[in-house]
C-alpha positions as CSV (number, residue, x, y, z in Angstrom):
1,M,0.0,0.0,0.0
2,G,1.3,3.5,-0.8
3,A,2.0,5.8,2.0
4,S,3.1,9.4,2.2
5,E,4.4,11.2,5.2
6,A,1.1,13.0,5.5
7,D,-0.7,9.6,5.4
8,V,1.5,8.3,8.2
9,R,1.0,11.5,10.3
10,A,-2.7,11.1,9.8
11,V,-2.6,7.6,11.4
12,L,-0.3,8.9,14.2
13,A,-2.9,11.5,15.0
14,T,-5.2,8.6,16.0
15,V,-2.7,7.0,18.4
16,P,-3.6,8.1,22.0
17,D,-1.1,8.8,24.7
18,P,-1.7,5.9,27.1
19,E,-1.3,8.2,30.2
20,I,-3.5,11.0,28.8
21,P,-5.7,9.4,26.2
22,V,-7.5,12.6,25.3
23,L,-4.2,13.5,23.5
24,S,-2.8,11.8,20.5
25,V,0.9,11.4,20.2
26,V,0.7,14.2,17.5
27,D,-1.2,16.6,19.8
28,L,1.3,15.8,22.6
29,G,4.1,16.8,20.2
30,I,6.2,13.8,20.7
31,V,6.4,12.8,17.0
32,H,9.8,14.2,16.0
33,R,10.4,12.7,12.6
34,V,8.7,10.4,10.0
35,A,10.5,8.8,7.1
36,V,8.6,6.7,4.6
37,R,10.9,4.2,2.8
38,P,10.0,1.6,0.1
39,D,10.4,-1.2,2.6
40,R,9.6,0.4,6.0
41,I,8.4,3.4,7.9
42,D,10.7,5.1,10.4
43,V,9.2,7.2,13.2
44,A,11.3,9.0,15.8
45,I,9.6,10.1,19.0
46,L,10.7,12.4,21.8
47,P,10.0,11.3,25.4
48,T,8.3,13.9,27.6
49,F,10.4,12.8,30.6
50,V,13.4,10.6,30.9
51,G,12.3,7.2,32.1
52,C,8.7,7.8,30.9
53,P,7.0,4.4,31.7
54,A,4.6,4.8,28.7
55,L,7.3,4.8,26.0
56,D,7.2,1.0,25.4
57,V,3.4,1.1,25.0
58,I,3.6,4.2,22.7
59,R,6.3,2.6,20.5
60,A,4.3,-0.7,20.3
61,T,1.0,1.1,19.5
62,I,2.6,3.2,16.8
63,A,4.2,0.2,15.2
64,E,1.0,-1.8,15.3
65,R,-1.2,0.9,13.8
66,L,1.2,1.7,11.0
67,E,1.9,-1.9,10.1
68,E,-1.8,-2.7,10.1
69,R,-2.6,0.3,7.9
70,F,0.3,0.2,5.5
71,G,1.4,-3.4,5.5
72,R,5.1,-2.8,5.9
73,D,7.7,-2.9,8.7
74,V,7.8,0.0,11.1
75,R,10.7,1.1,13.2
76,V,10.0,3.4,16.1
77,E,12.9,4.9,17.9
78,T,13.2,7.2,20.9
79,T,15.5,10.1,20.4
80,F,16.8,12.9,22.5
81,E,18.0,14.8,19.4
82,V,16.0,17.8,20.6
83,P,14.3,18.1,24.0
84,W,10.6,17.7,24.2
85,T,9.0,20.8,25.8
86,S,5.4,21.4,26.7
87,D,5.4,24.1,24.0
88,R,5.1,21.3,21.5
89,I,1.5,20.5,22.6
90,T,-0.8,21.6,19.8
91,A,-3.6,24.1,20.3
92,S,-6.2,21.3,19.8
93,G,-4.3,19.3,22.4
94,R,-4.5,22.1,24.9
95,K,-8.2,22.4,24.2
96,A,-8.7,18.7,24.7
97,L,-6.9,18.8,28.0
98,R,-9.1,21.6,29.3
99,E,-12.2,19.8,28.2
100,A,-11.1,16.7,30.1
101,G,-10.5,18.7,33.2
102,I,-6.7,18.8,33.0
103,A,-5.1,22.2,32.9
104,P,-2.6,22.7,30.0
105,P,1.0,23.5,31.0
106,A,1.6,26.9,32.5
107,D,3.8,28.4,35.2
108,P,2.1,27.7,38.5
109,S,1.6,31.4,39.0
110,D,-0.3,31.6,35.7
111,M,-2.4,28.4,36.3
112,H,-6.1,28.6,35.6
113,C,-8.8,26.1,36.6
114,P,-9.9,24.0,33.6
115,F,-13.4,23.9,34.9
116,C,-14.2,27.6,35.6
117,D,-11.1,29.4,34.3
118,C,-10.4,30.9,37.7
119,A,-6.9,32.0,38.5
120,N,-7.4,31.6,42.2
121,V,-5.8,28.2,42.4
122,V,-3.2,26.5,44.7
123,M,-0.9,23.7,44.0
124,D,-1.6,20.7,46.3
125,S,1.3,18.6,45.1
126,A,4.0,18.9,42.5
127,F,3.6,15.2,42.1
128,G,0.5,13.9,40.4
129,P,-0.4,10.4,39.1
130,T,2.3,10.5,36.5
131,Q,5.7,12.3,36.2
132,C,4.2,14.9,33.9
133,R,1.3,16.1,36.1
134,S,0.8,18.1,39.3
135,L,-2.3,18.4,41.5
136,F,-4.1,21.7,42.0
137,Y,-7.1,23.0,43.8
138,C,-9.4,25.8,42.6
139,R,-10.6,28.2,45.3
140,G,-13.3,29.5,42.9
141,C,-15.3,26.4,42.1
142,R,-13.6,24.2,44.8
143,Q,-12.6,21.5,42.3
144,P,-9.4,19.6,42.5
145,F,-7.7,19.2,39.1
146,E,-4.6,17.9,37.5
147,A,-2.3,20.1,35.4
148,L,0.4,19.1,32.9
149,K,3.8,20.3,34.0
150,S,5.4,23.1,32.0
151,V,8.7,21.9,30.7
C-alpha cells in the first residue's frame, strides 16, 4: 500500500497517549520525525520525561497501527535529538486537555482552573499520578484538578 508522510502522520494523529488518552501522540508533540521508505516506515519520538513508563506502549502502538494500515515494517525509535517541551503540545491538544478537566501546561503562578477558568488556584502537590502532572485545587469552584507540568 502506498504511504506518504502525510498519510503516516494522519494515522499517528489517532494514536492516543496511554497516560492522557484525550491527547494523540501528535497533539502531545512527541512525533519528531517520520520517514517513509519503500520497505519500511521510520518514526522518531521524543520522550516527555526521561524514564517515561509509557514509552514502550507508545512505540508498540505506533508500530501496530502503522503496520496494520500500510502493511510494511515499522521502526519506532526514541530520540533525544531535541528536547521535548510542553510548547510542542498543539492548540487542539491544549483544548482537549481543558475539556477533560486537565489544565494545560503553565507556570504555577499563571495556572487557571480548567473547569471555571479561575486564576485563584493553589498547588496541592507537585507530584501527580504521573511524572508529567501536578495536582491543584481551585478556590473559585472548589474543584481539585490535574495540570500538565510546564517543561
